[in-house]
mmCIF file of the N, C-alpha and C atoms, coordinates in Angstrom:
data_MODEL
# 
_entry.id   MODEL 
# 
loop_
_atom_site.group_PDB 
_atom_site.id 
_atom_site.type_symbol 
_atom_site.label_atom_id 
_atom_site.label_alt_id 
_atom_site.label_comp_id 
_atom_site.label_asym_id 
_atom_site.label_entity_id 
_atom_site.label_seq_id 
_atom_site.pdbx_PDB_ins_code 
_atom_site.Cartn_x 
_atom_site.Cartn_y 
_atom_site.Cartn_z 
_atom_site.occupancy 
_atom_site.B_iso_or_equiv 
_atom_site.pdbx_formal_charge 
_atom_site.auth_seq_id 
_atom_site.auth_comp_id 
_atom_site.auth_asym_id 
_atom_site.auth_atom_id 
_atom_site.pdbx_PDB_model_num 
ATOM 1   N N  . GLN A 1 1  ? -0.371 6.222   -21.391 1.00 0.00 ? 1  GLN A N  1 
ATOM 2   C CA . GLN A 1 1  ? 0.369  7.361   -21.885 1.00 0.00 ? 1  GLN A CA 1 
ATOM 3   C C  . GLN A 1 1  ? 1.750  6.942   -22.390 1.00 0.00 ? 1  GLN A C  1 
ATOM 4   N N  . ILE A 1 2  ? 2.417  6.104   -21.629 1.00 0.00 ? 2  ILE A N  1 
ATOM 5   C CA . ILE A 1 2  ? 3.750  5.652   -22.041 1.00 0.00 ? 2  ILE A CA 1 
ATOM 6   C C  . ILE A 1 2  ? 3.644  4.838   -23.323 1.00 0.00 ? 2  ILE A C  1 
ATOM 7   N N  . ALA A 1 3  ? 2.732  3.886   -23.356 1.00 0.00 ? 3  ALA A N  1 
ATOM 8   C CA . ALA A 1 3  ? 2.564  3.046   -24.544 1.00 0.00 ? 3  ALA A CA 1 
ATOM 9   C C  . ALA A 1 3  ? 2.172  3.875   -25.758 1.00 0.00 ? 3  ALA A C  1 
ATOM 10  N N  . GLY A 1 4  ? 1.476  4.973   -25.516 1.00 0.00 ? 4  GLY A N  1 
ATOM 11  C CA . GLY A 1 4  ? 1.068  5.854   -26.597 1.00 0.00 ? 4  GLY A CA 1 
ATOM 12  C C  . GLY A 1 4  ? 2.186  6.725   -27.132 1.00 0.00 ? 4  GLY A C  1 
ATOM 13  N N  . GLY A 1 5  ? 3.347  6.694   -26.501 1.00 0.00 ? 5  GLY A N  1 
ATOM 14  C CA . GLY A 1 5  ? 4.499  7.432   -26.995 1.00 0.00 ? 5  GLY A CA 1 
ATOM 15  C C  . GLY A 1 5  ? 4.901  8.634   -26.158 1.00 0.00 ? 5  GLY A C  1 
ATOM 16  N N  . SER A 1 6  ? 4.147  8.938   -25.100 1.00 0.00 ? 6  SER A N  1 
ATOM 17  C CA . SER A 1 6  ? 4.484  10.092  -24.263 1.00 0.00 ? 6  SER A CA 1 
ATOM 18  C C  . SER A 1 6  ? 5.873  9.931   -23.658 1.00 0.00 ? 6  SER A C  1 
ATOM 19  N N  . ARG A 1 7  ? 6.634  11.008  -23.704 1.00 0.00 ? 7  ARG A N  1 
ATOM 20  C CA . ARG A 1 7  ? 7.967  11.013  -23.098 1.00 0.00 ? 7  ARG A CA 1 
ATOM 21  C C  . ARG A 1 7  ? 8.010  11.900  -21.858 1.00 0.00 ? 7  ARG A C  1 
ATOM 22  N N  . THR A 1 8  ? 6.838  12.365  -21.406 1.00 0.00 ? 8  THR A N  1 
ATOM 23  C CA . THR A 1 8  ? 6.805  13.234  -20.233 1.00 0.00 ? 8  THR A CA 1 
ATOM 24  C C  . THR A 1 8  ? 6.868  12.449  -18.925 1.00 0.00 ? 8  THR A C  1 
ATOM 25  N N  . ILE A 1 9  ? 6.581  11.164  -18.961 1.00 0.00 ? 9  ILE A N  1 
ATOM 26  C CA . ILE A 1 9  ? 6.691  10.317  -17.765 1.00 0.00 ? 9  ILE A CA 1 
ATOM 27  C C  . ILE A 1 9  ? 8.079  9.691   -17.784 1.00 0.00 ? 9  ILE A C  1 
ATOM 28  N N  . VAL A 1 10 ? 8.877  10.041  -16.785 1.00 0.00 ? 10 VAL A N  1 
ATOM 29  C CA . VAL A 1 10 ? 10.257 9.563   -16.764 1.00 0.00 ? 10 VAL A CA 1 
ATOM 30  C C  . VAL A 1 10 ? 10.561 8.676   -15.554 1.00 0.00 ? 10 VAL A C  1 
ATOM 31  N N  . SER A 1 11 ? 9.614  8.578   -14.624 1.00 0.00 ? 11 SER A N  1 
ATOM 32  C CA . SER A 1 11 ? 9.839  7.714   -13.468 1.00 0.00 ? 11 SER A CA 1 
ATOM 33  C C  . SER A 1 11 ? 8.492  7.347   -12.852 1.00 0.00 ? 11 SER A C  1 
ATOM 34  N N  . THR A 1 12 ? 8.544  6.396   -11.943 1.00 0.00 ? 12 THR A N  1 
ATOM 35  C CA . THR A 1 12 ? 7.340  5.989   -11.226 1.00 0.00 ? 12 THR A CA 1 
ATOM 36  C C  . THR A 1 12 ? 7.742  5.486   -9.844  1.00 0.00 ? 12 THR A C  1 
ATOM 37  N N  . MET A 1 13 ? 6.796  5.485   -8.933  1.00 0.00 ? 13 MET A N  1 
ATOM 38  C CA . MET A 1 13 ? 7.046  4.958   -7.600  1.00 0.00 ? 13 MET A CA 1 
ATOM 39  C C  . MET A 1 13 ? 5.897  4.030   -7.229  1.00 0.00 ? 13 MET A C  1 
ATOM 40  N N  . LEU A 1 14 ? 6.235  2.858   -6.769  1.00 0.00 ? 14 LEU A N  1 
ATOM 41  C CA . LEU A 1 14 ? 5.243  1.886   -6.331  1.00 0.00 ? 14 LEU A CA 1 
ATOM 42  C C  . LEU A 1 14 ? 5.441  1.627   -4.843  1.00 0.00 ? 14 LEU A C  1 
ATOM 43  N N  . GLU A 1 15 ? 4.345  1.581   -4.101  1.00 0.00 ? 15 GLU A N  1 
ATOM 44  C CA . GLU A 1 15 ? 4.421  1.188   -2.691  1.00 0.00 ? 15 GLU A CA 1 
ATOM 45  C C  . GLU A 1 15 ? 4.055  -0.287  -2.648  1.00 0.00 ? 15 GLU A C  1 
ATOM 46  N N  . SER A 1 16 ? 5.051  -1.121  -2.448  1.00 0.00 ? 16 SER A N  1 
ATOM 47  C CA . SER A 1 16 ? 4.881  -2.552  -2.591  1.00 0.00 ? 16 SER A CA 1 
ATOM 48  C C  . SER A 1 16 ? 5.498  -3.297  -1.412  1.00 0.00 ? 16 SER A C  1 
ATOM 49  N N  . HIS A 1 17 ? 4.862  -4.405  -1.061  1.00 0.00 ? 17 HIS A N  1 
ATOM 50  C CA . HIS A 1 17 ? 5.390  -5.285  -0.018  1.00 0.00 ? 17 HIS A CA 1 
ATOM 51  C C  . HIS A 1 17 ? 4.944  -6.703  -0.365  1.00 0.00 ? 17 HIS A C  1 
ATOM 52  N N  . LEU A 1 18 ? 5.333  -7.664  0.408   1.00 0.00 ? 18 LEU A N  1 
ATOM 53  C CA . LEU A 1 18 ? 4.956  -9.044  0.119   1.00 0.00 ? 18 LEU A CA 1 
ATOM 54  C C  . LEU A 1 18 ? 3.458  -9.271  0.262   1.00 0.00 ? 18 LEU A C  1 
ATOM 55  N N  . VAL A 1 19 ? 2.851  -8.687  1.306   1.00 0.00 ? 19 VAL A N  1 
ATOM 56  C CA . VAL A 1 19 ? 1.419  -8.849  1.590   1.00 0.00 ? 19 VAL A CA 1 
ATOM 57  C C  . VAL A 1 19 ? 0.751  -7.489  1.425   1.00 0.00 ? 19 VAL A C  1 
ATOM 58  N N  . ALA A 1 20 ? -0.376 -7.452  0.733   1.00 0.00 ? 20 ALA A N  1 
ATOM 59  C CA . ALA A 1 20 ? -1.091 -6.196  0.494   1.00 0.00 ? 20 ALA A CA 1 
ATOM 60  C C  . ALA A 1 20 ? -1.642 -5.608  1.793   1.00 0.00 ? 20 ALA A C  1 
ATOM 61  N N  . GLY A 1 21 ? -1.782 -4.281  1.804   1.00 0.00 ? 21 GLY A N  1 
ATOM 62  C CA . GLY A 1 21 ? -2.387 -3.592  2.932   1.00 0.00 ? 21 GLY A CA 1 
ATOM 63  C C  . GLY A 1 21 ? -1.366 -3.061  3.908   1.00 0.00 ? 21 GLY A C  1 
ATOM 64  N N  . ALA A 1 22 ? -1.858 -2.721  5.088   1.00 0.00 ? 22 ALA A N  1 
ATOM 65  C CA . ALA A 1 22 ? -1.003 -2.220  6.170   1.00 0.00 ? 22 ALA A CA 1 
ATOM 66  C C  . ALA A 1 22 ? -1.548 -2.745  7.488   1.00 0.00 ? 22 ALA A C  1 
ATOM 67  N N  . GLN A 1 23 ? -0.712 -2.752  8.470   1.00 0.00 ? 23 GLN A N  1 
ATOM 68  C CA . GLN A 1 23 ? -1.130 -3.185  9.803   1.00 0.00 ? 23 GLN A CA 1 
ATOM 69  C C  . GLN A 1 23 ? -0.681 -2.160  10.829  1.00 0.00 ? 23 GLN A C  1 
ATOM 70  N N  . SER A 1 24 ? -1.328 -2.196  11.960  1.00 0.00 ? 24 SER A N  1 
ATOM 71  C CA . SER A 1 24 ? -1.089 -1.201  12.996  1.00 0.00 ? 24 SER A CA 1 
ATOM 72  C C  . SER A 1 24 ? -0.146 -1.738  14.070  1.00 0.00 ? 24 SER A C  1 
ATOM 73  N N  . LEU A 1 25 ? 0.625  -0.831  14.625  1.00 0.00 ? 25 LEU A N  1 
ATOM 74  C CA . LEU A 1 25 ? 1.492  -1.177  15.752  1.00 0.00 ? 25 LEU A CA 1 
ATOM 75  C C  . LEU A 1 25 ? 0.827  -0.839  17.091  1.00 0.00 ? 25 LEU A C  1 
ATOM 76  N N  . ASP A 1 26 ? -0.458 -0.487  17.058  1.00 0.00 ? 26 ASP A N  1 
ATOM 77  C CA . ASP A 1 26 ? -1.158 -0.074  18.278  1.00 0.00 ? 26 ASP A CA 1 
ATOM 78  C C  . ASP A 1 26 ? -1.091 -1.107  19.389  1.00 0.00 ? 26 ASP A C  1 
ATOM 79  N N  . ASP A 1 27 ? -1.095 -2.394  19.035  1.00 0.00 ? 27 ASP A N  1 
ATOM 80  C CA . ASP A 1 27 ? -1.068 -3.458  20.038  1.00 0.00 ? 27 ASP A CA 1 
ATOM 81  C C  . ASP A 1 27 ? 0.327  -4.055  20.223  1.00 0.00 ? 27 ASP A C  1 
ATOM 82  N N  . GLY A 1 28 ? 1.342  -3.327  19.787  1.00 0.00 ? 28 GLY A N  1 
ATOM 83  C CA . GLY A 1 28 ? 2.705  -3.834  19.900  1.00 0.00 ? 28 GLY A CA 1 
ATOM 84  C C  . GLY A 1 28 ? 3.091  -4.649  18.687  1.00 0.00 ? 28 GLY A C  1 
ATOM 85  N N  . THR A 1 29 ? 4.170  -5.376  18.814  1.00 0.00 ? 29 THR A N  1 
ATOM 86  C CA . THR A 1 29 ? 4.701  -6.109  17.668  1.00 0.00 ? 29 THR A CA 1 
ATOM 87  C C  . THR A 1 29 ? 4.427  -7.607  17.717  1.00 0.00 ? 29 THR A C  1 
ATOM 88  N N  . SER A 1 30 ? 3.763  -8.094  18.744  1.00 0.00 ? 30 SER A N  1 
ATOM 89  C CA . SER A 1 30 ? 3.619  -9.541  18.908  1.00 0.00 ? 30 SER A CA 1 
ATOM 90  C C  . SER A 1 30 ? 2.740  -10.190 17.842  1.00 0.00 ? 30 SER A C  1 
ATOM 91  N N  . GLY A 1 31 ? 1.739  -9.495  17.330  1.00 0.00 ? 31 GLY A N  1 
ATOM 92  C CA . GLY A 1 31 ? 0.838  -10.123 16.372  1.00 0.00 ? 31 GLY A CA 1 
ATOM 93  C C  . GLY A 1 31 ? 1.032  -9.678  14.940  1.00 0.00 ? 31 GLY A C  1 
ATOM 94  N N  . LEU A 1 32 ? 2.196  -9.139  14.623  1.00 0.00 ? 32 LEU A N  1 
ATOM 95  C CA . LEU A 1 32 ? 2.415  -8.625  13.276  1.00 0.00 ? 32 LEU A CA 1 
ATOM 96  C C  . LEU A 1 32 ? 2.529  -9.745  12.245  1.00 0.00 ? 32 LEU A C  1 
ATOM 97  N N  . LEU A 1 33 ? 2.019  -9.460  11.062  1.00 0.00 ? 33 LEU A N  1 
ATOM 98  C CA . LEU A 1 33 ? 2.090  -10.395 9.951   1.00 0.00 ? 33 LEU A CA 1 
ATOM 99  C C  . LEU A 1 33 ? 3.368  -10.102 9.159   1.00 0.00 ? 33 LEU A C  1 
ATOM 100 N N  . TYR A 1 34 ? 4.206  -11.118 8.974   1.00 0.00 ? 34 TYR A N  1 
ATOM 101 C CA . TYR A 1 34 ? 5.449  -10.950 8.229   1.00 0.00 ? 34 TYR A CA 1 
ATOM 102 C C  . TYR A 1 34 ? 5.136  -10.543 6.790   1.00 0.00 ? 34 TYR A C  1 
ATOM 103 N N  . GLY A 1 35 ? 5.839  -9.535  6.307   1.00 0.00 ? 35 GLY A N  1 
ATOM 104 C CA . GLY A 1 35 ? 5.711  -9.131  4.925   1.00 0.00 ? 35 GLY A CA 1 
ATOM 105 C C  . GLY A 1 35 ? 4.631  -8.107  4.653   1.00 0.00 ? 35 GLY A C  1 
ATOM 106 N N  . GLN A 1 36 ? 4.007  -7.565  5.698   1.00 0.00 ? 36 GLN A N  1 
ATOM 107 C CA . GLN A 1 36 ? 2.995  -6.527  5.508   1.00 0.00 ? 36 GLN A CA 1 
ATOM 108 C C  . GLN A 1 36 ? 3.468  -5.237  6.163   1.00 0.00 ? 36 GLN A C  1 
ATOM 109 N N  . SER A 1 37 ? 3.268  -4.141  5.458   1.00 0.00 ? 37 SER A N  1 
ATOM 110 C CA . SER A 1 37 ? 3.743  -2.836  5.908   1.00 0.00 ? 37 SER A CA 1 
ATOM 111 C C  . SER A 1 37 ? 3.137  -2.427  7.249   1.00 0.00 ? 37 SER A C  1 
ATOM 112 N N  . VAL A 1 38 ? 3.892  -1.660  8.008   1.00 0.00 ? 38 VAL A N  1 
ATOM 113 C CA . VAL A 1 38 ? 3.376  -1.047  9.237   1.00 0.00 ? 38 VAL A CA 1 
ATOM 114 C C  . VAL A 1 38 ? 3.272  0.464   9.060   1.00 0.00 ? 38 VAL A C  1 
ATOM 115 N N  . THR A 1 39 ? 3.495  0.935   7.860   1.00 0.00 ? 39 THR A N  1 
ATOM 116 C CA . THR A 1 39 ? 3.373  2.375   7.591   1.00 0.00 ? 39 THR A CA 1 
ATOM 117 C C  . THR A 1 39 ? 2.218  2.601   6.626   1.00 0.00 ? 39 THR A C  1 
ATOM 118 N N  . ASP A 1 40 ? 2.505  2.732   5.347   1.00 0.00 ? 40 ASP A N  1 
ATOM 119 C CA . ASP A 1 40 ? 1.469  2.968   4.344   1.00 0.00 ? 40 ASP A CA 1 
ATOM 120 C C  . ASP A 1 40 ? 0.923  1.651   3.814   1.00 0.00 ? 40 ASP A C  1 
ATOM 121 N N  . ALA A 1 41 ? -0.337 1.678   3.387   1.00 0.00 ? 41 ALA A N  1 
ATOM 122 C CA . ALA A 1 41 ? -0.898 0.501   2.723   1.00 0.00 ? 41 ALA A CA 1 
ATOM 123 C C  . ALA A 1 41 ? -0.168 0.297   1.403   1.00 0.00 ? 41 ALA A C  1 
ATOM 124 N N  . CYS A 1 42 ? 0.242  -0.919  1.151   1.00 0.00 ? 42 CYS A N  1 
ATOM 125 C CA . CYS A 1 42 ? 1.011  -1.245  -0.051  1.00 0.00 ? 42 CYS A CA 1 
ATOM 126 C C  . CYS A 1 42 ? 0.277  -2.286  -0.874  1.00 0.00 ? 42 CYS A C  1 
ATOM 127 N N  . MET A 1 43 ? 0.643  -2.347  -2.160  1.00 0.00 ? 43 MET A N  1 
ATOM 128 C CA . MET A 1 43 ? 0.125  -3.437  -2.981  1.00 0.00 ? 43 MET A CA 1 
ATOM 129 C C  . MET A 1 43 ? 0.928  -4.688  -2.655  1.00 0.00 ? 43 MET A C  1 
ATOM 130 N N  . GLY A 1 44 ? 0.322  -5.833  -2.845  1.00 0.00 ? 44 GLY A N  1 
ATOM 131 C CA . GLY A 1 44 ? 0.991  -7.099  -2.587  1.00 0.00 ? 44 GLY A CA 1 
ATOM 132 C C  . GLY A 1 44 ? 1.896  -7.510  -3.732  1.00 0.00 ? 44 GLY A C  1 
ATOM 133 N N  . TRP A 1 45 ? 2.624  -8.598  -3.532  1.00 0.00 ? 45 TRP A N  1 
ATOM 134 C CA . TRP A 1 45 ? 3.602  -9.059  -4.503  1.00 0.00 ? 45 TRP A CA 1 
ATOM 135 C C  . TRP A 1 45 ? 2.972  -9.368  -5.854  1.00 0.00 ? 45 TRP A C  1 
ATOM 136 N N  . GLU A 1 46 ? 1.847  -10.085 -5.884  1.00 0.00 ? 46 GLU A N  1 
ATOM 137 C CA . GLU A 1 46 ? 1.233  -10.467 -7.147  1.00 0.00 ? 46 GLU A CA 1 
ATOM 138 C C  . GLU A 1 46 ? 0.844  -9.232  -7.963  1.00 0.00 ? 46 GLU A C  1 
ATOM 139 N N  . THR A 1 47 ? 0.254  -8.245  -7.309  1.00 0.00 ? 47 THR A N  1 
ATOM 140 C CA . THR A 1 47 ? -0.127 -7.011  -7.995  1.00 0.00 ? 47 THR A CA 1 
ATOM 141 C C  . THR A 1 47 ? 1.105  -6.269  -8.489  1.00 0.00 ? 47 THR A C  1 
ATOM 142 N N  . THR A 1 48 ? 2.161  -6.257  -7.684  1.00 0.00 ? 48 THR A N  1 
ATOM 143 C CA . THR A 1 48 ? 3.400  -5.599  -8.076  1.00 0.00 ? 48 THR A CA 1 
ATOM 144 C C  . THR A 1 48 ? 3.942  -6.199  -9.367  1.00 0.00 ? 48 THR A C  1 
ATOM 145 N N  . VAL A 1 49 ? 3.947  -7.512  -9.462  1.00 0.00 ? 49 VAL A N  1 
ATOM 146 C CA . VAL A 1 49 ? 4.436  -8.185  -10.659 1.00 0.00 ? 49 VAL A CA 1 
ATOM 147 C C  . VAL A 1 49 ? 3.591  -7.782  -11.869 1.00 0.00 ? 49 VAL A C  1 
ATOM 148 N N  . GLU A 1 50 ? 2.263  -7.760  -11.710 1.00 0.00 ? 50 GLU A N  1 
ATOM 149 C CA . GLU A 1 50 ? 1.372  -7.375  -12.813 1.00 0.00 ? 50 GLU A CA 1 
ATOM 150 C C  . GLU A 1 50 ? 1.637  -5.940  -13.262 1.00 0.00 ? 50 GLU A C  1 
ATOM 151 N N  . VAL A 1 51 ? 1.794  -5.032  -12.301 1.00 0.00 ? 51 VAL A N  1 
ATOM 152 C CA . VAL A 1 51 ? 2.034  -3.625  -12.633 1.00 0.00 ? 51 VAL A CA 1 
ATOM 153 C C  . VAL A 1 51 ? 3.372  -3.457  -13.352 1.00 0.00 ? 51 VAL A C  1 
ATOM 154 N N  . LEU A 1 52 ? 4.406  -4.110  -12.861 1.00 0.00 ? 52 LEU A N  1 
ATOM 155 C CA . LEU A 1 52 ? 5.718  -3.993  -13.502 1.00 0.00 ? 52 LEU A CA 1 
ATOM 156 C C  . LEU A 1 52 ? 5.729  -4.630  -14.892 1.00 0.00 ? 52 LEU A C  1 
ATOM 157 N N  . ASP A 1 53 ? 5.012  -5.747  -15.057 1.00 0.00 ? 53 ASP A N  1 
ATOM 158 C CA . ASP A 1 53 ? 4.902  -6.352  -16.386 1.00 0.00 ? 53 ASP A CA 1 
ATOM 159 C C  . ASP A 1 53 ? 4.189  -5.396  -17.343 1.00 0.00 ? 53 ASP A C  1 
ATOM 160 N N  . GLY A 1 54 ? 3.129  -4.746  -16.875 1.00 0.00 ? 54 GLY A N  1 
ATOM 161 C CA . GLY A 1 54 ? 2.415  -3.781  -17.706 1.00 0.00 ? 54 GLY A CA 1 
ATOM 162 C C  . GLY A 1 54 ? 3.269  -2.580  -18.056 1.00 0.00 ? 54 GLY A C  1 
ATOM 163 N N  . LEU A 1 55 ? 4.036  -2.098  -17.100 1.00 0.00 ? 55 LEU A N  1 
ATOM 164 C CA . LEU A 1 55 ? 4.934  -0.974  -17.344 1.00 0.00 ? 55 LEU A CA 1 
ATOM 165 C C  . LEU A 1 55 ? 6.007  -1.345  -18.363 1.00 0.00 ? 55 LEU A C  1 
ATOM 166 N N  . ALA A 1 56 ? 6.568  -2.527  -18.220 1.00 0.00 ? 56 ALA A N  1 
ATOM 167 C CA . ALA A 1 56 ? 7.587  -2.983  -19.174 1.00 0.00 ? 56 ALA A CA 1 
ATOM 168 C C  . ALA A 1 56 ? 7.002  -3.089  -20.581 1.00 0.00 ? 56 ALA A C  1 
ATOM 169 N N  . ALA A 1 57 ? 5.786  -3.587  -20.700 1.00 0.00 ? 57 ALA A N  1 
ATOM 170 C CA . ALA A 1 57 ? 5.135  -3.684  -22.014 1.00 0.00 ? 57 ALA A CA 1 
ATOM 171 C C  . ALA A 1 57 ? 4.902  -2.297  -22.597 1.00 0.00 ? 57 ALA A C  1 
ATOM 172 N N  . ALA A 1 58 ? 4.514  -1.337  -21.759 1.00 0.00 ? 58 ALA A N  1 
ATOM 173 C CA . ALA A 1 58 ? 4.292  0.032   -22.225 1.00 0.00 ? 58 ALA A CA 1 
ATOM 174 C C  . ALA A 1 58 ? 5.588  0.660   -22.717 1.00 0.00 ? 58 ALA A C  1 
ATOM 175 N N  . VAL A 1 59 ? 6.677  0.419   -22.013 1.00 0.00 ? 59 VAL A N  1 
ATOM 176 C CA . VAL A 1 59 ? 7.978  0.961   -22.432 1.00 0.00 ? 59 VAL A CA 1 
ATOM 177 C C  . VAL A 1 59 ? 8.400  0.334   -23.759 1.00 0.00 ? 59 VAL A C  1 
ATOM 178 N N  . ARG A 1 60 ? 8.198  -0.973  -23.892 1.00 0.00 ? 60 ARG A N  1 
ATOM 179 C CA . ARG A 1 60 ? 8.531  -1.621  -25.172 1.00 0.00 ? 60 ARG A CA 1 
ATOM 180 C C  . ARG A 1 60 ? 7.703  -1.026  -26.311 1.00 0.00 ? 60 ARG A C  1 
ATOM 181 N N  . ALA A 1 61 ? 6.422  -0.772  -26.065 1.00 0.00 ? 61 ALA A N  1 
ATOM 182 C CA . ALA A 1 61 ? 5.556  -0.179  -27.088 1.00 0.00 ? 61 ALA A CA 1 
ATOM 183 C C  . ALA A 1 61 ? 6.033  1.222   -27.447 1.00 0.00 ? 61 ALA A C  1 
ATOM 184 N N  . ARG A 1 62 ? 6.414  2.009   -26.442 1.00 0.00 ? 62 ARG A N  1 
ATOM 185 C CA . ARG A 1 62 ? 6.908  3.355   -26.722 1.00 0.00 ? 62 ARG A CA 1 
ATOM 186 C C  . ARG A 1 62 ? 8.190  3.315   -27.540 1.00 0.00 ? 62 ARG A C  1 
ATOM 187 N N  . ARG A 1 63 ? 9.085  2.416   -27.180 1.00 0.00 ? 63 ARG A N  1 
ATOM 188 C CA . ARG A 1 63 ? 10.360 2.305   -27.909 1.00 0.00 ? 63 ARG A CA 1 
ATOM 189 C C  . ARG A 1 63 ? 10.145 1.900   -29.363 1.00 0.00 ? 63 ARG A C  1 
ATOM 190 N N  . SER A 1 64 ? 9.119  1.090   -29.623 1.00 0.00 ? 64 SER A N  1 
ATOM 191 C CA . SER A 1 64 ? 8.864  0.652   -30.993 1.00 0.00 ? 64 SER A CA 1 
ATOM 192 C C  . SER A 1 64 ? 8.304  1.792   -31.853 1.00 0.00 ? 64 SER A C  1 
ATOM 193 N N  . LYS A 1 65 ? 7.803  2.856   -31.226 1.00 0.00 ? 65 LYS A N  1 
ATOM 194 C CA . LYS A 1 65 ? 7.267  4.008   -31.953 1.00 0.00 ? 65 LYS A CA 1 
ATOM 195 C C  . LYS A 1 65 ? 8.367  4.956   -32.410 1.00 0.00 ? 65 LYS A C  1 
ATOM 196 N N  . SER A 1 66 ? 9.570  4.849   -31.809 1.00 0.00 ? 66 SER A N  1 
ATOM 197 C CA . SER A 1 66 ? 10.624 5.802   -32.181 1.00 0.00 ? 66 SER A CA 1 
ATOM 198 C C  . SER A 1 66 ? 11.521 5.285   -33.263 1.00 0.00 ? 66 SER A C  1 
# 
């Protein structure tokens, strides 16, 4: 939609962390994996980079239409 020229999308929110997914605190904090969410499941760093690169390309395409 953005690349197509739509101006109705003005913001976005990504749930991102270093490691994809989520982990539970049910067993305490001793076995937690560094960089993985303990709340909502998040996309990992590599996916975040791909999504942001795609968003940036879409914004550039929209700007070239004006």
